[in-house]
C-alpha positions as CSV (number, residue, x, y, z in Angstrom):
1,T,55.1,84.0,81.2
2,L,58.6,83.2,80.2
3,G,62.0,84.5,81.1
4,T,65.0,84.9,79.3
5,Q,69.0,84.8,81.1
6,T,71.1,86.5,78.6
7,D,75.2,86.1,79.3
8,Y,75.6,90.1,80.1
9,R,74.6,91.6,83.1
10,D,71.6,94.8,82.6
11,G,74.5,97.2,83.6
12,E,77.0,96.5,81.0
13,A,74.2,97.0,78.3
14,Q,72.7,100.2,79.7
15,T,73.6,103.6,78.2
16,D,73.1,107.1,79.6
17,P,69.3,108.2,80.1
18,Y,68.4,110.2,77.0
19,S,67.2,114.3,77.5
20,P,64.8,115.3,75.1
21,E,65.3,118.8,73.2
22,Y,62.2,121.1,74.9
23,V,60.4,124.5,74.3
24,V,60.2,126.9,76.8
25,P,57.2,129.6,76.7
26,S,57.3,132.7,76.2
27,G,57.0,134.7,79.7
28,S,58.0,131.7,81.9
29,V,61.4,130.5,84.0
30,P,60.8,126.7,85.0
31,E,63.1,125.8,87.6
32,L,64.4,122.2,86.2
33,L,66.3,124.6,83.3
34,T,68.3,125.9,86.7
35,L,69.6,122.2,86.7
36,A,70.5,121.6,82.9
37,A,74.1,122.0,84.0
38,L,73.8,118.6,85.6
39,T,74.6,115.6,83.3
40,W,74.4,111.6,84.2
41,G,77.7,111.1,85.9
42,R,78.2,114.8,87.1
43,G,76.0,115.4,89.3
44,L,72.9,112.7,88.5
45,P,71.7,111.0,90.0
46,A,71.6,113.7,92.8
47,G,73.1,113.0,96.3
48,L,72.8,115.0,99.3
49,A,75.7,117.6,97.8
50,E,73.1,118.5,94.5
51,V,70.1,118.4,97.0
52,E,71.8,121.2,99.2
53,M,72.8,123.0,96.3
54,I,69.4,122.8,95.1
55,E,68.0,124.0,98.6
56,R,70.3,127.5,98.4
57,A,69.7,128.2,94.6
58,R,65.9,128.4,96.1
59,E,66.7,130.0,98.6
60,K,68.8,132.6,96.4
61,R,66.0,133.2,94.0
62,A,63.3,133.8,96.8
63,W,66.1,136.2,98.1
64,E,66.1,137.6,95.0
65,A,62.4,138.2,94.8
66,A,61.9,139.7,98.0
67,L,64.7,142.8,97.2
68,P,63.2,146.1,97.3
69,A,62.9,148.4,94.3
70,V,64.8,151.2,93.4
71,D,63.0,153.8,93.7
72,N,63.6,156.0,96.3
73,A,67.4,156.1,98.5
74,S,65.6,154.3,101.6
75,H,65.0,151.5,99.6
76,I,68.6,151.8,98.1
77,T,70.2,151.7,101.7
78,K,68.0,149.0,102.3
79,R,68.9,146.6,99.2
80,R,72.5,147.6,99.7
81,K,72.6,145.9,103.5
82,M,70.3,142.9,101.9
83,M,73.0,142.7,99.8
84,E,75.9,142.9,102.2
85,D,74.3,140.2,104.0
86,M,74.0,138.3,101.6
87,E,77.6,138.4,100.1
88,R,78.8,137.8,104.2
89,K,76.5,134.4,104.4
90,E,78.5,133.3,100.6
91,W,81.5,133.9,101.7
92,A,80.9,131.9,105.0
93,F,79.4,129.1,103.1
94,R,82.5,129.0,100.8
95,E,84.3,129.1,104.0
96,Q,83.2,126.5,104.9
97,E,83.3,124.8,101.8
98,I,87.0,124.8,101.4
99,E,87.5,123.7,105.0
100,K,85.5,120.8,104.6
101,L,87.7,119.8,101.3
102,Q,90.6,120.5,103.7
103,D,89.9,118.3,105.7
104,L,89.2,115.6,102.8
105,R,92.4,116.3,101.9
106,L,94.0,116.0,105.1
107,E,92.2,112.8,105.5
108,V,93.7,111.3,102.0
109,L,97.0,112.7,103.2
110,K,97.0,111.0,106.4
111,K,96.1,107.5,104.6
112,M,98.4,108.2,101.9
113,L,101.3,108.6,105.0
114,Q,100.0,105.7,106.7
115,R,100.2,103.3,104.0
116,Q,104.0,104.5,103.2
117,E,104.9,104.2,107.2
118,E,103.4,100.6,106.8
119,N,105.1,99.5,103.7
120,Q,108.4,100.9,105.2
121,N,108.1,99.2,108.2
122,E,107.1,95.9,106.2
123,L,110.3,96.7,103.6
124,D,112.5,97.4,107.5
125,A,111.7,93.9,108.5
126,K,112.1,92.0,105.6
127,R,115.3,93.6,105.3
128,L,116.0,93.1,109.5
129,D,115.1,89.4,108.6
130,D,117.4,88.9,105.3
131,H,120.5,90.5,107.7
132,W,119.4,87.4,110.6
133,Q,119.4,84.9,108.0
134,N,122.8,85.9,106.2
135,H,124.2,86.3,110.1
136,Q,122.3,82.6,111.1
137,K,124.0,81.2,108.1
138,T,127.5,82.8,108.3
139,K,127.4,81.4,112.0
140,E,126.0,77.7,111.1
141,E,129.4,77.4,108.8
142,K,131.5,79.0,110.8
143,I,130.2,76.5,113.8
144,K,130.6,73.8,110.9
145,K,134.1,74.1,110.4
146,I,135.0,74.2,113.9
147,Q,133.4,71.2,114.2
148,H,135.1,69.6,111.1
149,D,138.6,71.0,112.5
150,C,137.9,69.5,116.0
151,A,137.1,65.9,114.4
152,M,139.9,66.2,111.9
153,L,142.8,67.0,115.2
154,L,140.7,64.5,117.3
155,R,141.6,61.6,114.4
156,K,145.2,63.0,114.1
157,L,145.8,62.6,118.3
158,I,144.1,59.2,118.2
159,A,146.1,57.9,114.9
160,K,149.2,59.2,116.6
161,R,148.4,58.2,120.4
162,K,147.6,54.3,118.0
163,N,151.2,55.4,117.7
164,G,153.1,56.7,120.5
165,M,156.2,55.1,120.5
166,G,157.0,56.0,117.0
167,K,157.3,52.7,115.7
168,L,156.9,51.6,112.4
169,Q,153.7,49.0,111.4
170,R,153.8,46.5,108.3
171,R,150.4,46.2,106.6
172,D,148.6,43.6,107.2
173,I,146.9,42.4,104.7
174,I,144.2,39.9,105.5
175,K,143.2,42.5,108.6
176,E,142.5,44.8,105.6
177,Y,140.4,42.3,103.5
178,T,138.7,40.6,105.9
179,D,137.5,44.2,107.5
180,F,134.9,45.5,105.5
181,A,135.2,49.1,107.0
182,S,138.7,49.4,106.0
183,Q,140.5,51.0,103.4
184,T,140.1,48.7,100.9
185,Y,136.7,48.4,100.6
186,A,135.0,52.2,101.7
187,S,138.3,54.4,101.3
188,L,137.8,58.0,102.6
189,S,138.0,61.0,100.5
190,R,140.2,62.7,103.8
191,I,143.0,60.6,102.3
192,G,142.9,61.5,98.8
193,Y,140.5,59.0,97.3
194,F,136.8,60.0,95.7
195,P,135.1,57.4,94.7
196,D,132.0,59.8,93.3
197,N,134.4,61.9,90.6
198,H,134.3,60.8,86.9
199,S,131.8,58.2,87.6
200,E,130.7,58.7,84.2
201,R,133.4,57.2,82.7
202,Y,131.6,53.6,84.1
203,V,129.0,54.1,82.2
204,V,128.4,51.6,79.4
205,K,127.8,54.0,76.0
206,N,127.2,51.6,73.2
207,F,125.2,52.1,69.9
208,Y,123.1,49.3,70.1
209,L,122.1,49.8,73.4
210,N,121.1,53.9,73.4
211,T,119.5,54.2,70.4
212,F,116.3,52.7,68.5
213,A,118.1,52.0,65.2
214,G,120.9,49.9,67.3
215,L,118.0,48.0,68.7
216,C,117.2,47.3,65.7
217,E,119.9,46.2,64.2
218,L,120.7,43.7,66.9
219,E,117.3,42.3,66.8
220,A,117.6,41.6,62.8
221,S,121.3,40.1,63.9
222,L,120.2,37.5,66.5
223,P,119.6,33.8,65.2
224,D,115.8,32.8,65.0
225,S,116.1,30.4,68.2
226,V,116.9,33.5,70.1
227,T,113.6,35.5,69.7
228,Q,111.2,32.4,68.8
229,V,111.6,30.2,71.4
230,K,110.2,26.6,70.5
231,I,109.4,24.5,73.7
232,K,109.4,20.9,73.6
233,A,107.1,18.9,75.3
234,P,108.7,16.6,77.9
235,K,108.6,13.0,78.0
236,P,106.4,11.1,80.2
237,K,108.1,8.8,82.6
238,C,107.7,5.2,81.7
239,I,106.3,4.0,85.0
240,T,106.8,0.1,83.6
241,T,109.7,-2.2,83.0
242,K,110.8,-3.7,79.3
243,T,108.8,-7.1,81.4
244,G,105.7,-4.9,82.3
245,S,106.2,-4.8,85.5
246,I,105.7,-1.3,87.9
247,R,108.5,0.4,88.7
248,R,109.5,0.7,92.8
249,S,109.9,4.2,92.2
250,A,105.8,4.6,90.6
251,R,104.8,2.9,93.5
252,L,106.4,5.0,95.8
253,E,104.9,7.8,94.4
254,V,101.3,6.2,94.2
255,E,101.9,5.6,98.1
256,L,103.4,9.2,99.0
257,A,99.8,10.4,96.3
258,Q,97.5,8.3,98.8
259,V,99.8,9.5,101.9
260,H,99.3,13.3,101.1
261,Q,95.5,13.1,100.3
């Protein structure tokens, strides 16, 4: 009434079927012995091809039993004719088997060629795509360069147009410092200034700030007043004077508290 579920399938633990030994009585030829060449994995379990082979073997045994005896000339002629007919039949069957095998090989070859053609088409499509991507990248780079050159030439023309007469202009320091978009605050890299270059030299590198041992040493060198904060309670405001009268500021605070309520 109980069942057990294992971690393995039955097929993983199943061995090949056992074929016991046998003894053939004298004078008998069992039909099963004609199938002794079939083993598990090579013909067993039997399929349609094995069933057809068994039927052909039965027909051949029946034909051998029907052959006439070799006792006179007429029987010999008839026997020879029957054997020739059987031989032609066997050759025709072998030709059919060879044609079937050739058809199967042809189908396999067609599938292989089709798969090879598909792989080649995919490879060609990938190569074309990569080639197209490279052309697009080159095209975009050329367009960016043209746009950059165009903007640079336009700036030069605008600068020349501002000073069309070729007069010298003095530097207006007040205007430069009042305009936050001027060269003083926002220098341009196209005139030779690169603010991001060598920016690491401005980074503060300190042993006491970048290492744990430095932090411990820095903490030990600090006085106790820095690490241990002492808070003094504020003294209450005196609301009375020396004579014992209430100050005017105290009366105003009471009135403000009542108004707030």
